[in-house]
N, C-alpha and C positions, 0 to 999 in steps of 0.2 A: 966121118963115122955115120953109119946109118941109124936113124932113130927108130926105136921099136917100143911100143907100150909094154911088151913082154919083159923089157929090161928094168922096168920101174919096180921099186921095192918100198915097203912101208917103213923100214928101219930109219931111225931108232924107235919108231912107234912099235907097239906090240904087233907081233905077227903070229899067224896060226890059221887053222882051217876056217874058211869062210871070211877071212879078213883079207881084203884085196887092196892093192895100191891104185888100181884103175878099174872102172866098171862101165857098164853100158851107158849110164847117164853122162859120164865124161865124154865118151865117144860121140854121143848124140849132140851134146852142146857144141862140140867142135865142128861136127858136120853141119848143123843148122846155122852156125855163124860163119862158115867158110867164105861165102860170097861177101858178106859184110866186112870181114877182116881183110879180104883181098883188095877192097876199094877204100881202105882206111889208112891214114898215116900210121906207120907201125908203132910210133911212140904214143899213140892215143888209144891203145888197147889196155884195158884194166881187167884183172882177174880177182874175184873175191870168193873166198871159201874153198879154194883148191885144197883137197885133202892131203895129197902127197906129191903133187906136181904135174899130174897128167894134163890139166888144162893149160898151164903155163908153158910146159915143154912142147905140147902139141902145137900151140900157137907159135912158139919160137921156131919149131921145125919147119913151119910154113913160111917163115921169113920175118916174123915180128921181132922187133928189138926195142929195148927200153920199156918192156912190159911192166906196168905197175901192179904189184901183187899184195893182197892182204890175206893172211891166214890167221885164224884165231889161235890155233894150237901151235905152241913152240915146237912140238914134235913134228908137225906138218912142215914148218919152215925148214927144219933140219933135214927132213926127208927130201924136200924139194932140192936143197943144196946138194945132197949126196947123189940124187938122181941126175941133176944137171951135170955133175962131174962125170957120172957114168956114161952119159950119152953125148958128151962133148958140147953142151949148151950153156956152160958157165958164162956169166956176163950178159945174158940176154934179158934179165929182169932186175927190178929193184923192189925190195921189200919195203912196205910202208904201213903205218897204222891206219885204222879206219878213221879217216880224216878228210877234210876238204881237198887237200893236195893229192890224195889218192885218186880222186875221181874228177879233178878239175879239167874241164874241156875234153873229157873222154868222149870218144865217138862209138866205141864198142865195149860193152861190159859182159864178160863171161862170169856167171854167178852160179855157184853150187847152192841150191836152195837149202837154207838152214832148217832144222827141225822146229825152231821157235818162230812163231809169227811175229813176235815182238822184235826179234833180231832182223827178220826180213823187213819189217817196217822201218827200222833204223837205217838199214842199207838202202832201201828204196828212197827214203827221204833225202839221204845224203846225195845219191846219184841225181835225183831230180833237181836238187838245189844247185849243184856245182858242175855237172857234166854239160857237154855241148847241147844246144837245142835239138840237134838231130841225132842224139845218142840212141843207140839200139841195145837193148839188154836181152841177153839170152840166159834165162834162169832155168836150170834143169835139175831133175832128181829122179829117184826111183819112185814108181807109182805108189808103192806101199807106204811111202813117207810123205806123199803129196795130198793136198786137200783143196777143195774149191775156195776155201778161205784165203789161200795164197793168191789166187786171181784177184780177190777182193782187195787184199792188202796192196798189191801192185796197182790196181785200178784207182786207188786213192791218190796216187802220185803220177800216173801215166794215163794219157787219153786213150791209148790203144794197148790192149792186152790180148794176145792170141795164143792158142795152144797148138803145138805141133801134133802130128799123129804119134801115137805111142809106138815105140820100138824096143823090143827086148825088155819089156816091163819098165820103160823109162819114158819121160816126156819132157819137153822144153816149153816154157812160157816165154813168148816174145813180147817185150814191152817197148813202147816208143811214145813220142809226143809228151815229154815231161811237163808236168804241171807244177804247182807250188811245192817246193821241197822244204826240208827242215834239217837242222843239225840234230843228232841224237841227244836226248836228254834222259837221264836215268829216272825210272819210276822210284817213288819214295813212299814209305809207309812206316808208321809208328807201330811196332809190334811189342806189346808188353813193356813199353818204355824204352825200347831200343829202336833207333831209326835205321831201317834197312833200305839201301839204295841198290838199284839193279838196272844196268843197261840191258837191252834186248838180248836174250840168249843166255844170261847168267842163270845158273842152276837155282831153281825154286823162285826166281824172280824176287820181288820185294815182299817176301814172306820168310818165315823160318820153317823149314820142312820138319816133319815129325821126328826123324832120326836125330837131326841136330838139336831139336828141343830136348830130347832125352839125354843127349850127351851134355848139353849145357847144365841140365838139372843135377848132374852127378860129377862134374869136374871137381877136383879136390879144392878145399878152401885154402890150403897152404901151397904156394908155388915154390919150386926148388931154389935153394940158395946159390947153386952153381949151374952154369949152362944156360943157354938161351931157351926161350919158349917159342914154339912154332905152331901156327895154324896151317897144317899141311893140306893141300888141295882145298884152299880156303873159300872158294866160291865168292860170295858177296862179302866175305870177311866178318860174318856175324860172330864167330867164336873169338877171333882176334879182338874185335871191338869190345865184346862183353868182358873178356879177360882183362883188357886194359882199363875198363871202367871199374871192375871189381878190385883191381890191384893198382892203385895210383903210382906205385914205385916201379911197375913192370913195363918193359918194352917188349913187344911181341912182333915176331916175324910172321907175316901172312904170305904164303907162297902158293902159286898156281901157275900152270902152263898156259892158261887161257887168257888172251888179251882182254876179253870182255869181263872176265872175272877180276882181273887185276884192276881195271878201271872202276869196277863196281866196288871192290874192297876199299880202294882209296876214298871213294865217295862216301862209303859207309863210315869209315874211320873219321873223316872230316865232319860228317853230319852229327857224330856223337862226341865231338870235342876231344878226340884222342888221336888225331892225325899226326901229332908230333911223337907219339909213342907206339904207333903201328907202322912198321917198316914193310911195305908191300913189294914183293919180288916176283917177277915173271921168271919161272925156272922150270927146267926139265927135271921132274921129280924134285930132288933137293941137291942138284949138282953143284950149286955154288956154296953149299954148307959143308964145313970141314967135318971129318970123322970125329966122333966123340965130343961134339960141341954142344949138344942140346940136353937140357935137364928134363924137359917135358915136350911131347908132341901130341897134339890133338888131331884126329883124322876121321873124316867121313869119306871112305874111299869111293871113287867112281866105279861104275860098272858099264859105261858106254865108251866105245872107241868109235868116234863119228856116230853113225846111226846104228852100229852093231852092238848088241849086248854080248859081253864076254866076261868070263870069270878069270881071265888071265891078267887083268889089270891089278887087282888088289894085292896079290903076292909081290908084285914089283914094288908097290908102295910100302909094304911091310919090310921088305929087305932094305929099302933105302932108309926107312926110319931106324931100323936096327943099326945101320952103319953110322948114322948121325947122332944117335943117342950116346951119351957117356955111360959107362957101367953104372948100373943102378938107376939110370934115367927111366922115365915112364912114357909108354905109348898108350894114350887113351883113345880107343877106337869104338865107333858105333857102326853096326852092320846088320843087314837083313838076316834075321835069325836062321832061315832055311839054308843060307850059304855056309854056315858052320865053319867060320874062319879060325876057330880057336886052335886047331892043329897047326895051321900055317903060321899063326902068330907065335906059338910055342917054338916052332922050328927056326923061325927067322929072326925073332926078337929075344924071347926068353919066357920065363914062367908067366903064365897068364891066368887071371881069375875074372870071373863074372862080377860086375858091379851092379848092373841093373838089367831088367828085361821086361818088355811089355808084349802085347799081342803080336808085334811085328819085328821089333828091333831088340838087339842086345848091345850093351856097353861092356867092354872089357878093359882091363889095364894090364899091360905087359911090361915086365921089368927087364931092362936090357942087361945081358950078361957082361 
């Protein structure tokens, strides 16, 4: 079977105009790393941050096998799996968490630059600590999402950091000569009595964003007598931890598709002494939750798919919440007021009323039909 980037798809991730499965940065990373990969043992190639499989499958098409891959988003993992089946490259890679074993003795690392400098710092520290002394890192992205600070972050862990020429509004940073590395450690802060823990790249970091603050201030005092309580798209697990603190009888499910969010939410729950009552799940939407099983869901829906801003994400979350809520169950949602999600909530969940509103955000409660 002939490999073609044109065959790659984003599914099951959201698809639509301007949302692509492969871009110029993926192609440039592969081109810049081609000679290094050709001279490397095929099982010492690592891919980090591959959005939908272009880097992994491009390397596999060139002959690499046993590629170790870490993708933060579960939807990205599933897209890679589907794309591998579509182009006949199943079995060429192994999925791994962001851990020492991912990068141990690696000689070539292909890295899609994250938006978060803290995430890049975690990744660079891990590579420098555990990869082979001669490791070469090819870290690329779109120019509009890159900054000189990325060079500085890599420069703290590598003696040599060079930039490629730009091509099609993309660039690759080449890093080598690893210095002292480190394992990722979550940032930690006490915010109004709640300890927030965040590994690099978790939404809002070790803070509580203003939308979540508004939601927390207006969640109901009484929890449902029937059905589970879910912190949907939980991020660092702030809502789940606070609900578990307020209601000692309650067990809360904290769900997110992001590996770094899940790790952060577990750390937040443990730091607040509620780790035994917050069940953290890495899930594609709420796929592991049965129909009609939840009495209450709290949601601060995302509006980014990778680096792209899109309004197509939130309605998917609303539909999934409507499926999982039992009749009469409640979806408490906070959203940026100009997005005007109330109509979508009415259609996909049920009758919706405004609970609170400030200069930027709106909190609504929708009752499932």
